[in-house]
C-alpha positions as CSV (number, residue, x, y, z in Angstrom):
1,M,-30.0,1.0,-21.5
2,T,-26.7,-0.7,-22.1
3,Y,-23.6,0.8,-20.4
4,K,-20.0,0.4,-21.6
5,L,-17.1,0.3,-19.1
6,L,-13.4,0.5,-19.8
7,A,-11.4,-1.5,-17.2
8,N,-8.2,0.3,-18.2
9,D,-5.9,-1.2,-15.5
10,G,-7.6,-4.6,-15.6
11,I,-10.2,-6.1,-13.3
12,D,-10.4,-9.6,-11.7
13,P,-12.4,-12.1,-13.9
14,I,-15.0,-12.6,-11.1
15,G,-15.7,-8.8,-11.1
16,K,-15.9,-8.8,-14.9
17,I,-18.5,-11.6,-14.9
18,K,-20.6,-9.8,-12.3
19,L,-20.6,-6.6,-14.4
20,E,-21.6,-8.5,-17.6
21,E,-24.3,-10.4,-15.7
22,A,-25.8,-6.9,-14.9
23,G,-25.8,-6.1,-18.7
24,I,-22.7,-3.9,-18.7
25,I,-20.3,-4.3,-21.6
26,V,-16.7,-4.5,-20.2
27,D,-13.7,-3.7,-22.3
28,T,-10.4,-4.8,-20.7
29,N,-8.1,-3.5,-23.4
30,S,-5.7,-1.0,-21.7
31,V,-5.5,2.4,-23.4
32,P,-2.3,4.4,-23.1
33,Q,-2.8,7.6,-21.0
34,A,-2.1,9.8,-24.0
35,E,-4.9,8.2,-26.0
36,L,-7.6,8.3,-23.4
37,L,-8.8,11.7,-24.4
38,N,-9.9,10.2,-27.8
39,V,-11.2,6.9,-26.5
40,L,-12.9,7.4,-23.1
41,P,-15.8,9.6,-24.5
42,N,-17.1,6.3,-25.9
43,Y,-17.6,4.8,-22.4
44,D,-20.0,5.4,-19.5
45,A,-17.6,4.2,-16.8
46,I,-14.0,3.5,-16.2
47,T,-12.1,1.5,-13.6
48,V,-8.5,2.2,-12.8
49,R,-5.8,1.2,-10.4
50,S,-2.7,3.5,-9.8
51,A,-1.4,3.6,-13.3
52,T,-4.2,5.5,-15.1
53,K,-4.8,9.2,-14.1
54,I,-8.2,10.8,-14.4
55,R,-7.6,14.5,-14.4
56,Q,-9.8,17.6,-15.1
57,D,-9.0,17.8,-18.8
58,L,-10.0,14.1,-19.3
59,I,-13.2,14.6,-17.3
60,D,-14.1,17.6,-19.4
61,A,-13.6,15.6,-22.6
62,C,-16.0,12.8,-21.4
63,P,-19.6,14.2,-21.1
64,N,-21.0,10.6,-21.0
65,L,-18.8,9.5,-18.1
66,K,-21.0,8.5,-15.1
67,V,-18.7,6.5,-12.8
68,I,-15.0,6.3,-12.0
69,G,-14.0,3.3,-10.0
70,R,-10.6,2.9,-8.3
71,G,-9.6,-0.6,-7.4
72,G,-7.8,0.0,-4.2
73,V,-7.5,2.6,-1.5
74,G,-5.8,5.9,-2.5
75,M,-7.4,8.1,-5.1
76,D,-4.6,10.7,-5.6
77,N,-4.6,9.7,-9.4
78,I,-8.2,11.0,-9.7
79,D,-9.4,14.6,-9.5
80,V,-12.2,13.4,-7.2
81,E,-13.9,16.6,-6.2
82,Y,-13.9,18.0,-9.7
83,A,-15.5,14.7,-11.0
84,K,-18.2,14.9,-8.3
85,E,-18.9,18.5,-9.2
86,K,-19.6,17.3,-12.8
87,G,-22.0,14.7,-11.4
88,I,-19.7,11.7,-11.8
89,A,-19.8,9.1,-9.1
90,V,-16.3,8.2,-7.8
91,V,-16.0,4.9,-5.9
92,N,-13.1,2.8,-4.5
93,T,-12.5,-0.3,-2.5
94,P,-10.5,0.7,0.7
95,A,-11.2,-2.4,2.7
96,A,-10.6,-5.2,0.1
97,S,-6.8,-5.2,0.1
98,S,-6.1,-4.2,3.7
99,H,-5.0,-7.7,4.9
100,S,-2.8,-8.3,1.8
101,V,-0.9,-5.0,2.3
102,A,-0.5,-5.8,6.0
103,E,1.0,-9.2,5.3
104,L,3.5,-7.6,2.9
105,V,4.5,-5.2,5.6
106,F,5.5,-8.2,7.8
107,S,7.2,-9.9,4.8
108,H,9.5,-6.9,4.8
109,L,9.9,-6.8,8.5
110,F,10.8,-10.5,8.8
111,T,13.1,-10.1,5.8
112,G,14.8,-7.2,7.6
113,V,15.3,-8.7,11.0
114,R,16.8,-11.9,9.5
115,F,18.9,-10.1,6.8
116,L,17.1,-12.0,4.0
117,Y,17.3,-8.9,1.7
118,D,21.1,-9.4,1.7
119,S,21.5,-13.1,2.1
120,N,19.3,-13.7,-0.9
121,R,21.8,-11.7,-2.9
122,E,24.9,-13.3,-1.4
123,M,23.9,-17.0,-1.2
124,P,23.9,-17.6,-5.1
125,L,27.3,-16.0,-5.3
126,K,29.0,-17.3,-2.2
127,G,26.8,-20.0,-0.7
128,A,28.9,-22.9,-2.1
129,S,32.4,-21.3,-1.5
130,N,31.9,-19.3,1.7
131,F,29.0,-20.9,3.5
132,N,30.4,-20.6,7.0
133,E,31.4,-17.0,6.4
134,L,27.8,-16.1,5.4
135,K,26.4,-18.1,8.3
136,K,28.5,-16.0,10.7
137,K,27.6,-12.8,8.8
138,Y,23.8,-13.3,9.2
139,A,23.8,-15.0,12.7
140,K,22.8,-11.9,14.7
141,G,19.2,-11.6,13.7
142,S,16.4,-10.4,16.1
143,E,12.8,-11.3,16.9
144,L,9.8,-9.1,16.4
145,S,8.1,-10.3,19.6
146,G,8.4,-7.9,22.5
147,K,9.4,-5.0,20.2
148,V,7.6,-1.7,19.7
149,L,5.9,-1.2,16.2
150,G,5.0,2.4,15.5
151,I,2.2,2.7,12.9
152,I,1.8,6.1,11.2
153,G,-1.7,6.2,9.7
154,F,-4.2,4.0,11.5
155,G,-7.0,3.5,9.0
156,R,-8.1,0.1,7.7
157,I,-4.6,-1.0,6.6
158,G,-2.8,0.4,9.7
159,R,-5.3,-1.5,11.9
160,E,-4.6,-4.8,10.0
161,V,-0.9,-4.2,10.5
162,G,-1.6,-3.6,14.2
163,K,-3.5,-6.9,14.6
164,I,-0.7,-8.9,13.1
165,A,1.8,-7.1,15.3
166,L,-0.3,-7.9,18.4
167,G,-0.6,-11.5,17.4
168,L,3.2,-11.7,17.3
169,G,3.5,-10.3,20.8
170,M,4.6,-6.8,19.7
171,H,3.7,-3.5,21.4
172,V,1.7,-1.2,19.1
173,Y,2.0,2.6,19.1
174,A,-0.4,4.2,16.6
175,Y,-0.7,7.7,15.2
176,D,-3.6,9.1,13.2
177,I,-5.3,12.5,12.6
178,N,-8.5,10.7,13.7
179,E,-9.1,9.1,17.1
180,V,-7.1,5.9,17.7
181,P,-9.0,3.0,19.4
182,A,-7.8,1.8,22.8
183,E,-7.7,-1.8,21.6
184,L,-8.0,-4.0,18.6
185,S,-9.9,-7.3,18.3
186,L,-8.1,-10.3,16.8
187,N,-10.2,-12.9,15.1
188,F,-8.8,-16.4,14.8
189,A,-9.6,-19.2,12.4
190,N,-11.2,-21.3,15.1
191,G,-13.7,-18.5,15.8
192,A,-12.0,-17.3,18.9
193,T,-11.7,-13.5,19.5
194,I,-9.5,-11.5,21.8
195,S,-9.1,-7.8,22.3
196,L,-5.6,-6.4,23.1
197,P,-4.6,-2.8,24.0
198,I,-2.7,-0.4,21.8
199,K,-1.2,3.0,22.6
200,S,-2.4,6.2,20.9
201,A,0.8,8.1,20.3
202,S,2.1,11.4,18.7
203,L,4.5,11.3,15.8
204,D,7.3,12.2,18.1
205,E,6.4,9.4,20.5
206,I,6.6,7.0,17.7
207,F,9.9,8.4,16.4
208,V,11.5,8.2,19.9
209,N,10.1,4.8,21.1
210,A,9.6,2.6,18.1
211,D,11.9,-0.3,17.2
212,F,10.2,-0.5,13.8
213,I,8.0,2.0,11.9
214,S,5.4,1.3,9.2
215,V,3.7,4.1,7.4
216,H,0.1,4.0,6.0
217,T,-1.0,7.5,5.1
218,P,-2.4,9.0,1.9
219,F,-0.1,10.8,-0.5
220,M,1.4,13.9,1.1
221,E,2.9,17.0,-0.5
222,K,6.0,16.6,1.6
223,P,7.6,13.7,3.5
224,I,6.4,12.7,6.9
225,I,9.8,11.0,7.6
226,D,12.7,13.3,6.8
227,E,16.1,14.0,8.2
228,Q,14.7,15.7,11.3
229,A,12.4,12.7,12.0
230,F,15.3,10.2,11.5
231,S,17.4,12.2,14.1
232,K,14.8,11.5,16.7
233,M,14.6,7.7,16.2
234,K,16.3,4.9,18.0
235,D,19.6,3.7,16.6
236,G,19.0,0.6,14.5
237,V,15.3,1.3,13.8
238,G,13.7,-0.6,10.9
239,I,11.4,1.3,8.4
240,V,8.7,-0.1,6.1
241,N,6.7,1.8,3.5
242,C,3.9,0.0,1.8
243,S,1.7,3.1,1.4
244,R,2.8,5.9,-1.0
245,G,6.1,7.0,-2.4
246,G,7.3,10.3,-1.1
247,I,6.1,9.8,2.5
248,I,9.7,8.9,3.3
249,C,12.4,11.2,1.9
250,E,14.6,8.7,0.1
251,E,17.7,10.8,0.2
252,S,17.4,11.1,4.0
253,L,16.7,7.4,4.2
254,I,19.9,6.5,2.4
255,N,21.9,8.8,4.6
256,A,20.3,7.2,7.7
257,L,21.0,3.7,6.4
258,N,24.6,4.6,5.6
259,A,25.0,6.1,9.1
260,E,23.5,2.9,10.6
261,K,20.8,5.0,12.2
262,V,18.4,2.8,10.3
263,S,19.2,-0.9,10.2
264,F,17.1,-1.7,7.2
265,A,14.2,-0.4,5.1
266,G,11.4,-2.3,3.3
267,L,9.9,-0.4,0.4
268,D,7.0,-1.4,-1.8
269,V,6.5,2.2,-3.1
270,F,9.0,4.8,-4.4
271,E,9.3,8.5,-5.1
272,N,9.8,8.1,-8.8
273,E,7.5,5.2,-9.8
274,P,7.7,3.5,-12.2
275,K,11.5,4.3,-12.3
276,P,12.9,4.1,-8.7
277,S,16.3,5.6,-8.2
278,N,19.3,3.4,-8.6
279,A,20.6,4.4,-5.2
280,I,17.5,2.9,-3.6
281,L,17.4,-0.2,-5.8
282,A,21.1,-1.0,-5.3
283,H,21.3,-0.3,-1.6
284,P,22.3,-3.5,0.3
285,K,20.1,-2.7,3.3
286,V,16.8,-2.2,1.5
287,S,14.2,-4.9,0.9
288,L,12.4,-4.2,-2.3
289,S,9.1,-5.1,-3.9
290,P,7.4,-3.4,-7.0
291,H,4.2,-1.9,-5.5
292,I,2.5,-5.2,-5.0
293,G,0.8,-4.6,-1.6
294,A,-2.7,-5.4,-2.9
295,S,-1.5,-8.0,-5.4
296,T,-2.7,-11.2,-4.0
297,N,-5.3,-13.5,-5.6
298,E,-7.6,-13.1,-2.7
299,A,-7.4,-9.3,-2.6
300,Q,-7.9,-9.0,-6.4
301,E,-11.1,-11.1,-6.2
302,R,-12.4,-9.0,-3.3
303,I,-11.5,-5.8,-5.2
304,G,-13.1,-7.0,-8.4
305,L,-16.4,-8.0,-6.7
306,E,-16.7,-4.9,-4.5
307,L,-15.9,-2.6,-7.5
308,A,-18.4,-4.4,-9.7
309,E,-21.1,-4.0,-7.0
310,L,-20.3,-0.3,-6.5
311,I,-20.4,0.4,-10.2
312,I,-23.6,-1.5,-10.8
313,N,-25.4,0.4,-8.0
314,S,-24.1,3.7,-9.2
315,L,-25.3,3.1,-12.7
316,K,-28.7,1.8,-11.5
317,N,-29.1,5.1,-9.7
318,R,-28.8,6.9,-13.0
319,S,-31.5,4.9,-14.7
């Protein structure tokens, strides 16, 4: 039997090749959300990222649908339990992009502690005319080494963030609803491995003790970091969110930035994607990226391959 798959949010070419080698017809033409009800019934499987939503009404309209694949971690854009009740396999690739997201976290952290979010705006305008003024303005940076990084959500991505932090000489405080390990193993390019300790902490312990905070939880109905949480934090704390929009209350964040409670924020995700608020986009103390945590060539290859394998195995089980 020949299966048809709609890769509605794209798939890496290496994953497409693997699917086609297994005899699966792959369509990479993106169908607008409003038209999926008419188009998706013609397919046996669909792969999505965060843009396409697979809700109950769409599932009901697609009796031939056998597999839903999510390239990435979170599946809040899919009615997972309802799909499973209908006998549809739902698969994702939680490990494939972990290191890429972790590296982006530190891109924002390094940008924050050395004021690059602001100097990159100012240098084109004033670099030639007021070089020494800008040099003085940005001369009071700080190092990450020796500081406390609080990680909220200590799954695969949170642990990758922790490993990089340990490698930089930071102290790691980690919070998760599941048990937090006592140490993490760092693997180096020369084959060497070393295990270093971390501290399992409550949310309040992180708020009170952390010099920097990075959040890595699934989508939540209400923010984890709000006005009350900010009030517990150290003055001058740095905040990074490369997880999900809405985990940090943006209004409270802006107030904390303006009050200098928070020294800077690094945001890859936003409350109102794909139309972030102008107040966030224009704020001079916010480092910005457009939800690109998993968007490295290496991660996309890993996602494409893993997703292809999961879909092939799921469809084989139907044969």
